[in-house]
Each structure stands twice: as C-alpha cells, then as structure tokens.
C-alpha positions as CSV (number, residue, x, y, z in Angstrom):
1,M,-15.5,7.7,12.3
2,A,-12.3,6.9,14.4
3,E,-9.5,5.3,12.3
4,R,-9.4,2.1,14.3
5,T,-13.2,1.9,14.8
6,Y,-14.9,-0.9,12.9
7,A,-18.4,-0.5,11.4
8,A,-20.6,-3.4,10.8
9,A,-22.8,-3.3,7.7
10,R,-25.0,-5.7,5.9
11,V,-25.0,-6.5,2.2
12,R,-27.9,-4.9,0.6
13,R,-27.3,-5.6,-3.1
14,I,-24.9,-7.5,-5.3
15,E,-24.4,-7.1,-9.0
16,S,-21.8,-8.3,-11.6
17,A,-19.0,-6.1,-12.6
18,G,-17.0,-7.5,-15.6
19,S,-16.2,-11.1,-15.9
20,H,-14.2,-11.4,-12.7
21,G,-15.9,-8.9,-10.3
22,V,-19.0,-8.0,-8.3
23,T,-20.2,-4.6,-7.0
24,V,-21.5,-4.8,-3.5
25,E,-23.8,-2.2,-1.9
26,L,-24.0,-2.0,1.8
27,D,-26.6,-0.5,4.3
28,L,-24.1,2.1,5.5
29,R,-23.4,5.7,4.6
30,L,-19.9,7.3,5.2
31,D,-19.0,11.0,5.0
32,A,-16.1,10.4,2.5
33,Q,-14.3,12.1,-0.5
34,P,-13.8,10.4,-3.8
35,G,-10.6,8.8,-3.9
36,Q,-10.6,7.7,-0.2
37,F,-10.7,4.0,0.9
38,V,-11.8,1.7,3.5
39,M,-10.2,-1.3,5.2
40,L,-12.5,-4.3,4.7
41,W,-12.2,-7.0,7.4
42,L,-13.3,-10.7,7.4
43,P,-12.9,-12.0,10.9
44,R,-10.4,-14.9,10.9
45,V,-9.6,-14.2,7.3
46,D,-7.7,-11.0,6.6
47,E,-8.2,-7.2,6.1
48,K,-7.5,-5.4,2.9
49,P,-8.0,-1.8,1.4
50,F,-10.8,-1.0,-1.2
51,S,-11.6,2.1,-2.9
52,L,-15.1,3.6,-2.5
53,V,-17.3,3.3,-5.6
54,D,-19.8,5.5,-3.6
55,A,-20.2,6.5,-0.1
56,D,-24.0,6.9,0.2
57,P,-24.6,4.0,0.3
58,V,-21.2,2.5,0.7
59,T,-20.5,0.7,-2.5
60,L,-17.5,-1.4,-3.3
61,T,-16.3,-3.3,-6.5
62,V,-14.5,-6.6,-5.8
63,V,-12.4,-8.2,-8.5
64,Q,-11.1,-11.6,-7.8
65,V,-7.3,-11.6,-7.4
66,G,-6.7,-13.9,-4.4
67,P,-8.3,-15.8,-1.5
68,F,-9.5,-12.7,0.3
69,T,-11.4,-11.3,-2.8
70,E,-12.6,-15.0,-3.6
71,R,-14.2,-15.0,-0.1
72,L,-15.7,-11.6,-0.5
73,Q,-17.3,-12.7,-3.8
74,R,-19.1,-15.4,-1.8
75,L,-21.1,-13.0,0.2
76,R,-24.8,-13.0,-0.1
77,V,-27.5,-10.4,0.4
78,G,-27.9,-10.0,4.3
79,D,-24.2,-11.0,5.1
80,T,-22.2,-8.8,7.4
81,L,-19.0,-7.0,6.4
82,H,-16.8,-5.1,8.8
83,L,-14.9,-2.0,7.6
84,R,-13.0,1.0,9.0
85,G,-12.6,4.3,7.3
86,P,-12.8,6.4,5.3
87,L,-8.9,6.7,5.1
88,G,-6.5,8.6,3.0
89,R,-6.4,11.6,1.0
90,G,-8.9,11.9,-1.9
91,Y,-9.3,13.9,-5.2
92,S,-9.6,17.7,-5.1
93,L,-12.5,18.1,-7.5
94,G,-10.7,20.6,-9.5
95,G,-11.1,21.7,-13.1
96,E,-14.1,22.7,-15.2
97,R,-13.5,20.2,-18.0
98,P,-12.1,17.0,-16.4
99,L,-10.7,13.9,-18.1
100,L,-10.8,10.6,-16.1
101,V,-8.6,7.8,-16.9
102,G,-9.2,4.4,-15.4
103,G,-7.3,1.1,-15.9
104,G,-8.9,-2.2,-14.8
105,S,-10.1,-2.0,-11.1
106,G,-9.0,1.7,-11.1
107,A,-12.3,2.6,-12.4
108,A,-13.9,2.2,-8.8
109,S,-12.6,5.4,-7.2
110,L,-13.2,7.3,-10.5
111,A,-16.9,6.4,-10.4
112,F,-17.3,8.1,-7.0
113,L,-15.5,11.1,-8.4
114,A,-17.7,11.3,-11.6
115,R,-20.7,11.4,-9.4
116,R,-19.4,14.3,-7.3
117,L,-18.2,16.2,-10.5
118,A,-21.6,15.7,-12.3
119,E,-23.4,17.0,-9.1
120,A,-21.0,20.2,-9.4
121,G,-22.3,20.6,-13.0
122,R,-19.0,19.7,-14.7
123,P,-19.0,17.8,-18.1
124,V,-17.1,14.5,-17.4
125,T,-15.2,12.6,-20.0
126,V,-14.0,9.0,-18.9
127,A,-11.5,6.9,-20.8
128,L,-11.6,3.3,-19.5
129,G,-9.0,0.6,-20.3
130,A,-9.0,-3.2,-19.9
131,R,-7.5,-6.3,-21.4
132,T,-10.8,-7.4,-22.9
133,A,-14.4,-6.3,-23.3
134,A,-15.4,-8.6,-20.5
135,E,-13.1,-6.9,-18.1
136,V,-14.3,-3.3,-18.6
137,L,-15.6,-2.2,-15.3
138,L,-18.5,0.2,-14.3
139,A,-19.0,1.7,-17.8
140,G,-22.8,1.8,-17.2
141,R,-22.4,3.4,-13.8
142,F,-20.5,6.3,-15.4
143,R,-22.9,6.8,-18.1
144,E,-25.8,6.8,-15.6
145,R,-24.0,9.8,-14.0
146,G,-24.0,11.7,-17.4
147,A,-20.3,10.9,-18.4
148,H,-19.1,10.6,-21.9
149,V,-17.4,7.2,-21.8
150,L,-14.7,6.0,-24.2
151,V,-13.2,2.5,-24.1
152,S,-9.9,0.9,-25.1
153,T,-9.0,-2.7,-24.9
154,D,-5.7,-4.5,-25.3
155,D,-7.2,-7.0,-27.7
156,G,-9.6,-4.5,-29.5
157,S,-12.7,-6.6,-28.4
158,A,-14.4,-3.3,-27.3
159,G,-13.8,0.3,-28.2
160,E,-10.4,1.3,-29.4
161,H,-7.6,-1.2,-29.8
162,G,-4.7,-0.5,-27.7
163,L,-3.7,1.1,-24.3
164,V,-6.0,3.6,-22.4
165,T,-3.1,6.0,-22.2
166,D,-2.9,6.3,-26.0
167,L,-6.6,7.1,-25.8
168,A,-5.9,9.8,-23.3
169,Q,-3.1,11.2,-25.2
170,R,-5.2,11.8,-28.2
171,L,-8.0,13.4,-26.1
172,L,-5.4,15.8,-24.4
173,A,-4.0,16.6,-27.8
174,C,-7.4,17.7,-29.0
175,G,-7.3,20.3,-26.1
176,G,-10.1,21.5,-23.9
177,Y,-9.3,19.4,-20.7
178,D,-8.0,21.3,-17.8
179,H,-7.6,18.5,-15.2
180,V,-6.8,14.8,-15.4
181,Y,-7.6,12.2,-12.7
182,A,-6.3,8.6,-13.0
183,C,-6.4,5.4,-11.1
184,G,-5.0,2.2,-12.4
185,P,-1.7,0.1,-12.7
186,A,1.6,1.8,-11.8
187,P,2.8,1.8,-15.5
188,M,-0.4,3.5,-16.6
189,L,-0.1,6.2,-13.9
190,E,3.5,6.8,-14.9
191,R,2.5,7.4,-18.5
192,V,-0.4,9.7,-17.3
193,E,2.1,11.7,-15.3
194,E,4.1,12.2,-18.3
195,L,1.2,13.3,-20.4
196,C,0.1,15.7,-17.8
197,R,3.6,17.4,-17.8
198,S,3.8,17.3,-21.6
199,Y,0.4,19.0,-22.1
200,G,0.7,21.3,-19.1
201,V,-2.5,20.1,-17.6
202,P,-2.7,19.5,-13.8
203,G,-3.3,15.9,-12.7
204,E,-4.1,13.7,-9.8
205,V,-3.2,10.0,-9.8
206,S,-4.5,7.4,-7.2
207,H,-1.9,4.7,-6.4
208,E,-2.4,1.1,-5.2
209,A,0.0,-0.4,-2.7
210,Y,0.1,-3.2,-0.2
211,M,-1.3,-1.8,3.0
212,R,-1.5,-3.6,6.4
213,C,-2.7,-0.7,8.7
214,G,-4.1,1.9,6.3
215,T,-3.2,4.7,8.9
216,G,0.6,5.2,8.3
217,I,1.7,3.2,11.4
218,C,3.2,0.0,9.8
219,G,5.1,1.6,6.9
220,S,4.2,-1.2,4.5
221,C,3.2,1.1,1.7
222,D,6.2,3.3,1.7
223,R,6.9,4.7,-1.8
224,G,10.6,5.0,-1.1
225,D,10.6,8.8,-1.1
226,G,9.4,9.3,2.5
227,L,5.8,9.2,1.6
228,L,3.1,6.7,2.5
229,V,0.3,5.8,0.1
230,C,-2.2,5.3,2.9
231,R,-1.4,8.5,4.7
232,D,-0.2,10.8,2.1
233,G,-2.3,9.4,-0.7
234,P,-3.5,7.3,-2.2
235,V,-4.2,10.4,-4.4
236,F,-1.0,12.4,-5.4
237,R,-0.9,15.6,-7.3
238,V,1.1,16.0,-10.6
239,G,2.3,19.3,-12.0
240,W,0.7,21.7,-9.4
C-alpha cells in the first residue's frame, strides 16, 4: 500500500480490552510485520498512529486517553474506519527463546509478534505489566497463541506486586532467554535497555511518540539524535 493511500475498512468485531479499552477487528488484511503501525483517520476529527495487534485480519486495541480514542470507542460493528499503512520498521523475529515485556497498551504490538514467533515454533514468555488487574491488556490473546504469560501490577491486584521490569530482571537472571522485545512507556523501555546490556542479551524496543505524518516528513517524532520514530522505528535495536 502506498504511504499516502487510505484504505476504508468496516468494523467486523469489537470486544473489551481491560477496563478502559476495546479491541477492534476490521474486514481488511495487510501485508505487515509485527511492530509496524497504521495511521487511523476519522474524517473531520483527527488522525493518530496505532500498533497492529494483528494484520490478518487487521486488529487494533484502543485505550481511551483523549477525544480521538473516545470517538474510536464509540464505533459499532459495520462502521467504517480509514487507515494508511503499514508504516515504520518492525521487529526482527530473532532469538530461539524470546522474552516479551509489555507495559500497558504496549502489549498491542507484542501480541502480533507472539503470533509470528509461535508460528515459527519458538517458545514465548510474556511479562505483562499494568497499574491494576483491570488494566492488564490482551493476556488471553497471548495465551491463545501458546505463550507463557506472567503478570505484574503496581498495586498487586494481579500477579506479582511491582514493576514489570523487576519481573523481567528476575527472568533474565535465571538465564535461558536469548532475545528481549519490549513495548511500553519510556521509563520502562529505558530500564529494559539497561537490562539487555547488563545481561548481554540483544533486545528490540518499540517507542511511542507524537506523530503527525507517520512517514518522516513533518519531523514531529524526532528523538533528538537525528532519528525519527516513524521512519527509523518505532522498533530500535539494543546491544547488537
């Protein structure tokens, strides 16, 4: 699909995702890699980037954080969405025993990755973090794809009590993991990068940023080091 070409797709299915989100399935298939994203457009409203939860069919998880996502959550089966993509650089699918670390809505792109890794016959471990049990996203989808899922919550209401990066550190300390993938808030990704370097395990982290164009033209997602999240990422390599 050309970068500026919009596809129109109808909503085929909607299901809840945690306490503040919905997962939307469209009647559209994309040739995409895990970690890539699409720009969703609501005419006369706005356009925003969203990670692909799956590409066949196109599936997206929408957590309410503002007016645009609130409008998306009001969609019903049969409504039309406009999107362009896939855009950006995705994950590499490296490692024979990968560890996936997701924080909050960062679970979205990792769900697509877990599917592809499972299809390649790789045993997948997923560490999911959230503030509360009600905010844990897509755990069931990971389990459906054969992943071993561990959860940590800030308030201890599900899984371990604490940060998901503490859980990830304990898993890495046990050894056996040869590749780390992560998506989530910036402080979480910074800690994951530290862990990858400390344990000598290559990693890939997917960054979120404010994006207006999604193609590297506007420069709104400049990281300050000459790299653009939409064009050079959103997935960046660590330690390799």
